[in-house]
C-alpha positions as CSV (number, residue, x, y, z in Angstrom):
1,M,-42.8,-17.1,-22.0
2,R,-40.4,-20.0,-21.0
3,F,-39.1,-20.0,-17.4
4,V,-35.4,-19.9,-17.4
5,P,-34.0,-21.0,-13.8
6,V,-31.6,-18.5,-12.2
7,S,-29.0,-21.0,-11.9
8,A,-28.9,-20.9,-15.6
9,V,-28.7,-17.3,-16.0
10,V,-26.1,-16.9,-13.8
11,L,-24.1,-19.7,-15.4
12,A,-24.6,-17.9,-18.7
13,L,-23.0,-14.8,-17.3
14,M,-20.4,-16.4,-15.7
15,A,-19.7,-18.0,-19.1
16,S,-19.5,-14.6,-20.8
17,M,-16.8,-13.3,-18.6
18,P,-13.5,-13.2,-20.1
19,A,-11.1,-16.1,-19.1
20,A,-8.5,-13.6,-18.3
21,Q,-10.3,-11.7,-15.6
22,A,-10.8,-14.5,-13.4
23,A,-7.7,-16.5,-13.8
24,T,-4.9,-14.5,-11.9
25,L,-4.6,-17.2,-9.3
26,D,-4.4,-19.8,-11.7
27,N,-1.6,-17.7,-13.6
28,V,0.3,-17.0,-10.3
29,K,0.5,-20.6,-9.6
30,Q,1.7,-21.7,-13.1
31,R,4.2,-19.0,-12.9
32,G,5.5,-19.6,-9.4
33,H,5.7,-16.0,-8.4
34,V,3.4,-12.9,-7.7
35,L,4.0,-9.8,-10.2
36,C,4.1,-6.8,-7.6
37,G,4.0,-3.6,-9.1
38,V,6.0,-1.0,-6.7
39,T,8.0,2.4,-6.6
40,T,11.1,2.8,-8.6
41,G,12.6,3.2,-4.8
42,F,11.0,4.6,-1.9
43,A,12.4,4.2,1.5
44,G,10.4,2.3,3.9
45,F,7.7,1.4,1.6
46,S,9.5,-0.4,-1.1
47,A,12.9,0.0,-2.3
48,P,16.1,-2.6,-2.8
49,D,18.8,-2.7,-0.3
50,D,22.4,-2.6,-1.2
51,K,22.1,-6.3,-2.2
52,G,19.2,-5.7,-4.4
53,N,16.6,-7.1,-2.0
54,W,13.4,-5.4,-1.9
55,T,11.8,-4.2,1.4
56,G,9.3,-2.0,2.8
57,L,5.7,-1.8,4.1
58,D,4.4,-2.4,0.6
59,I,6.9,-5.1,-0.5
60,D,5.3,-6.8,2.7
61,V,2.1,-7.0,1.1
62,C,3.9,-8.4,-2.0
63,R,5.4,-11.1,0.5
64,S,2.0,-11.6,2.3
65,V,0.2,-12.5,-1.0
66,A,3.3,-14.6,-2.2
67,A,3.2,-16.5,1.2
68,A,-0.9,-17.0,1.2
69,T,-0.8,-18.2,-2.4
70,L,2.5,-20.3,-3.1
71,G,3.6,-20.9,0.8
72,D,6.7,-19.0,0.2
73,A,7.0,-15.3,0.8
74,S,10.0,-14.8,-1.3
75,K,8.1,-15.7,-4.5
76,F,7.4,-12.5,-5.7
77,K,8.9,-10.4,-8.3
78,A,8.8,-6.4,-7.8
79,V,8.3,-4.7,-10.8
80,P,9.1,-1.2,-10.6
81,L,6.7,1.5,-12.0
82,N,6.5,5.4,-12.1
83,S,3.1,6.7,-11.1
84,Q,2.4,7.2,-14.9
85,Q,3.0,3.7,-15.5
86,R,1.1,1.9,-12.6
87,F,-2.4,1.5,-13.7
88,T,-1.7,0.7,-17.4
89,A,0.6,-2.0,-16.0
90,L,-2.2,-3.2,-13.8
91,Q,-4.9,-3.4,-16.6
92,S,-2.6,-5.0,-19.1
93,G,-1.6,-7.7,-16.8
94,E,2.0,-6.7,-16.5
95,I,1.5,-7.2,-12.9
96,D,-1.0,-9.0,-10.8
97,L,-0.9,-6.6,-7.9
98,L,0.0,-3.0,-7.5
99,A,1.6,-2.3,-4.1
100,R,3.1,1.3,-4.3
101,N,1.8,4.0,-2.1
102,T,-1.1,4.7,-4.0
103,T,-4.1,6.6,-3.0
104,V,-7.6,4.7,-3.0
105,T,-9.9,7.6,-4.5
106,Q,-13.5,7.1,-6.1
107,Q,-12.0,7.8,-9.8
108,R,-9.5,5.2,-9.3
109,D,-11.9,2.7,-8.2
110,T,-14.2,3.1,-11.3
111,A,-12.7,4.3,-13.8
112,V,-9.2,2.7,-14.8
113,G,-10.0,-0.6,-14.6
114,A,-9.0,-1.3,-11.2
115,I,-10.2,-1.8,-7.3
116,H,-8.6,-1.3,-4.0
117,A,-8.0,-4.4,-1.7
118,G,-7.5,-2.5,1.6
119,I,-5.9,0.2,3.2
120,N,-2.2,-0.4,4.4
121,F,-1.0,3.1,5.4
122,Y,-3.6,6.3,6.3
123,D,-1.5,9.3,5.5
124,G,-1.9,12.8,4.1
125,Q,-0.5,15.4,1.9
126,G,2.0,17.8,3.6
127,F,4.9,20.0,2.9
128,L,8.9,19.8,3.2
129,V,11.2,23.0,3.5
130,S,14.5,24.1,4.2
131,K,14.8,25.5,7.5
132,K,16.4,28.6,5.9
133,L,13.1,29.5,4.2
134,G,12.1,30.6,7.7
135,V,8.7,29.5,7.6
136,S,6.9,27.4,10.0
137,S,3.3,26.9,8.5
138,A,1.9,26.0,5.2
139,K,-0.2,29.1,5.0
140,E,3.3,31.6,5.0
141,L,4.0,29.8,1.3
142,N,2.5,32.8,-0.1
143,G,4.5,33.2,-3.8
144,A,6.5,30.0,-3.1
145,T,7.6,27.6,-5.8
146,V,6.3,23.7,-5.0
147,C,8.0,20.5,-6.6
148,M,5.5,17.8,-7.2
149,Q,5.2,14.8,-9.2
150,T,3.1,14.4,-12.2
151,G,0.7,11.9,-12.4
152,T,-0.2,11.9,-8.7
153,S,-3.1,13.3,-6.7
154,N,-0.8,15.8,-5.3
155,E,-1.4,18.5,-8.1
156,N,-5.2,18.8,-7.6
157,T,-5.5,18.5,-3.8
158,M,-2.4,21.4,-3.8
159,A,-4.5,23.5,-6.1
160,D,-7.5,23.0,-4.2
161,W,-6.0,23.9,-0.5
162,A,-4.2,27.1,-2.1
163,R,-7.4,28.3,-3.8
164,A,-9.1,27.6,-0.5
165,N,-6.7,29.4,1.6
166,K,-5.9,32.1,-0.8
167,V,-2.0,31.1,-1.2
168,E,-0.6,31.8,-4.6
169,Y,2.4,29.5,-5.8
170,K,4.2,28.4,-8.7
171,P,4.0,24.7,-9.5
172,V,7.0,22.8,-10.8
173,V,5.9,19.4,-12.0
174,I,8.3,16.9,-12.9
175,E,7.5,13.4,-14.1
176,Q,10.3,11.1,-12.7
177,F,10.0,11.1,-8.6
178,N,14.2,10.9,-8.2
179,E,14.2,14.3,-10.5
180,V,11.7,15.8,-8.4
181,V,13.8,15.4,-5.3
182,N,17.1,16.6,-7.3
183,A,15.2,19.7,-8.2
184,F,14.1,20.3,-4.7
185,V,17.7,19.9,-3.4
186,A,19.0,22.0,-6.1
187,G,16.9,24.7,-4.9
188,R,14.6,24.8,-8.0
189,C,11.7,25.0,-5.6
190,D,11.2,26.2,-2.1
191,V,8.8,23.2,-1.2
192,F,8.3,19.4,-1.9
193,S,4.8,18.5,-1.7
194,T,3.8,15.0,-1.2
195,D,2.3,12.4,1.3
196,A,3.8,12.8,4.8
197,S,5.2,9.3,4.9
198,G,7.2,9.9,1.4
199,L,8.7,13.5,3.1
200,A,9.7,11.2,5.8
201,S,11.3,9.0,3.6
202,I,12.8,11.7,1.6
203,R,13.9,13.7,4.4
204,I,16.1,10.4,5.8
205,S,17.1,8.8,2.7
206,K,17.7,11.6,0.2
207,M,19.0,14.8,2.2
208,E,22.7,15.0,2.8
209,N,21.8,16.8,6.3
210,P,18.1,15.6,7.1
211,D,18.2,18.1,10.2
212,D,18.3,21.0,7.8
213,Y,14.7,20.6,6.6
214,L,11.6,20.7,8.2
215,V,8.0,19.0,7.5
216,L,5.4,21.5,8.3
217,P,2.5,20.6,10.5
218,E,-0.3,21.1,8.2
219,I,-1.5,17.9,6.6
220,I,-3.9,19.3,3.7
221,S,-5.8,15.9,2.4
222,K,-6.8,12.6,3.2
223,E,-4.4,10.0,1.6
224,P,-5.6,6.4,2.1
225,L,-3.1,4.3,0.6
226,G,-3.4,0.5,-0.2
227,P,-3.1,-2.5,-3.0
228,F,-4.9,-2.5,-6.0
229,V,-6.0,-5.3,-8.2
230,R,-7.9,-5.6,-11.4
231,Q,-11.3,-5.3,-11.7
232,G,-13.3,-8.3,-13.0
233,D,-11.5,-11.1,-10.6
234,D,-13.1,-11.3,-7.4
235,A,-11.5,-14.4,-6.1
236,W,-8.0,-12.7,-6.5
237,L,-9.4,-9.4,-4.9
238,N,-10.4,-11.8,-1.9
239,I,-7.1,-13.4,-1.8
240,V,-5.4,-9.9,-1.6
241,K,-7.9,-8.2,0.8
242,W,-8.0,-10.7,3.2
243,S,-4.3,-11.3,3.4
244,L,-4.1,-7.7,4.4
245,Q,-6.8,-8.4,7.2
246,A,-5.0,-11.5,8.3
247,S,-1.9,-9.3,9.3
248,F,-4.2,-7.0,10.9
249,N,-5.9,-9.5,12.9
250,A,-2.7,-11.3,13.9
251,E,-1.7,-8.2,15.5
252,E,-5.1,-7.8,17.5
253,L,-4.5,-11.5,18.8
254,D,-1.1,-11.0,19.4
255,V,-0.1,-13.5,16.9
256,T,3.8,-12.9,15.8
257,A,6.4,-14.1,13.5
258,A,8.1,-15.8,17.0
259,N,5.2,-16.9,18.6
260,V,2.8,-18.3,15.8
261,D,3.9,-21.8,16.4
262,E,3.1,-21.6,20.0
263,K,-0.3,-20.1,19.2
264,L,-1.3,-23.0,17.2
265,K,-2.3,-24.7,20.4
266,S,-4.4,-21.6,21.7
267,N,-7.9,-22.4,22.5
268,N,-9.0,-19.0,21.2
269,P,-11.4,-19.8,18.4
270,N,-10.5,-16.2,16.6
271,I,-6.9,-17.6,16.6
272,Q,-7.7,-21.3,15.7
273,R,-9.7,-20.1,12.6
274,L,-6.9,-17.7,11.7
275,L,-4.0,-20.2,11.7
276,G,-6.1,-22.9,9.9
277,V,-6.4,-25.0,12.9
278,T,-10.1,-24.7,12.8
279,P,-10.5,-25.1,8.7
280,G,-12.4,-23.4,6.3
281,A,-11.2,-19.8,6.0
282,G,-8.3,-21.4,3.4
283,K,-11.0,-23.2,1.4
284,N,-13.1,-20.1,1.1
285,L,-10.3,-18.5,-0.8
286,G,-9.1,-21.4,-2.8
287,L,-5.9,-21.7,-0.5
288,D,-4.2,-23.9,1.6
289,E,-5.7,-23.7,5.1
290,K,-2.1,-22.5,6.4
291,W,-2.3,-19.2,4.1
292,A,-2.5,-17.1,7.0
293,Y,-0.1,-19.0,9.0
294,N,2.4,-18.8,6.3
295,I,1.9,-15.0,6.2
296,I,2.5,-14.4,9.7
297,K,5.3,-16.9,10.2
298,Q,7.2,-15.5,7.3
299,V,6.3,-11.8,7.4
300,G,4.8,-11.0,10.6
301,N,1.7,-9.5,11.7
302,Y,1.0,-5.6,10.7
303,G,2.4,-4.3,13.8
304,E,5.9,-6.0,13.3
305,S,5.9,-5.0,9.6
306,F,5.1,-1.1,10.4
307,E,7.9,-1.0,13.3
308,R,10.5,-2.8,11.1
309,N,9.9,-0.7,7.9
310,V,8.9,2.8,8.9
311,G,8.4,3.0,12.6
312,K,10.6,3.1,15.7
313,G,12.7,0.1,14.3
314,S,13.4,1.9,11.3
315,P,15.2,5.4,10.3
316,L,12.0,6.9,9.2
317,Q,10.8,6.9,12.9
318,I,6.9,7.4,11.9
319,E,4.6,7.1,14.8
320,R,1.8,4.8,14.5
321,G,-0.9,7.7,14.6
322,L,-4.0,6.9,12.5
323,N,-2.0,3.5,11.6
324,A,-2.4,2.2,15.4
325,L,-4.9,-0.5,16.1
326,W,-8.5,0.4,16.6
327,I,-8.1,-0.7,20.3
328,D,-5.3,1.9,20.7
329,G,-7.1,4.8,19.0
330,G,-6.0,4.0,15.3
331,L,-8.2,3.1,12.3
332,I,-6.4,-0.5,11.9
333,Y,-9.3,-2.5,12.3
334,G,-9.2,-6.4,11.3
335,L,-12.3,-7.6,9.5
336,P,-13.6,-11.0,11.2
337,I,-12.0,-14.1,9.8
338,R,-15.2,-16.6,10.0
């Protein structure tokens, strides 16, 4: 048997890969902007303001990737998608990146041609009710009608929880998010069930009298939300993943949009690597060494993004909770850039 060098086998395998699966960065550079799949309007996460400018925690992921790859956080295009469209749009190449409050699950990471690139919000499914309903716990919802959006993980989670807790309910499942909200407001259902972050957003942005509504205390699932990319392009996966990690590390190291230029003079080797003073991280990603500097300067660190969009500096007033840094008791833990 003739000996075939391992390097030759690797090259042959690489040559057999579809070119389109390994060219996202090249496409982005040629096009001049990142195509980012977002919601059709979800206050705090991805929604247009009164001037048509998209803002939110997920939009800041889009902006960070644009800053890292193109040096300009504004060079992205928001592509609004509903729950049913999102993975098809990613698979087909209509978008480069899905940043649309999407739960990471084993099925989504293996069976729909997508793979997650990190978690930017730890969440869980909950319940929103009118105070007129007179309940204080989800276990008091026996016989209730429950509004949910089709194409999400909420339907199965609700069914599993209800069965385990011997709660009977009537599902009202509607395709379009705004139609689900309208159905709830109109009284077609007693309960709105989705991720707790979504309930906070709905209560503040969609209800005429937010104080008339209550988010019940039960959280019935784990809903780790994060960006997704297509499978088969590891270079692009790394760029999206490490753009998110850069924002986590910046908060840990107290590097902000306001002080990032001063931090260029820091003697801390972790800061030097993050900001490209010590080169290497940019080259590893196929990017300019100022990739992370551009993210922090133009978008801010994760804490700044959180507070501005969904935290105390926003109408949603969501506590950091699980989304605090690990050193503060949360789950946000920046992977080492070295």
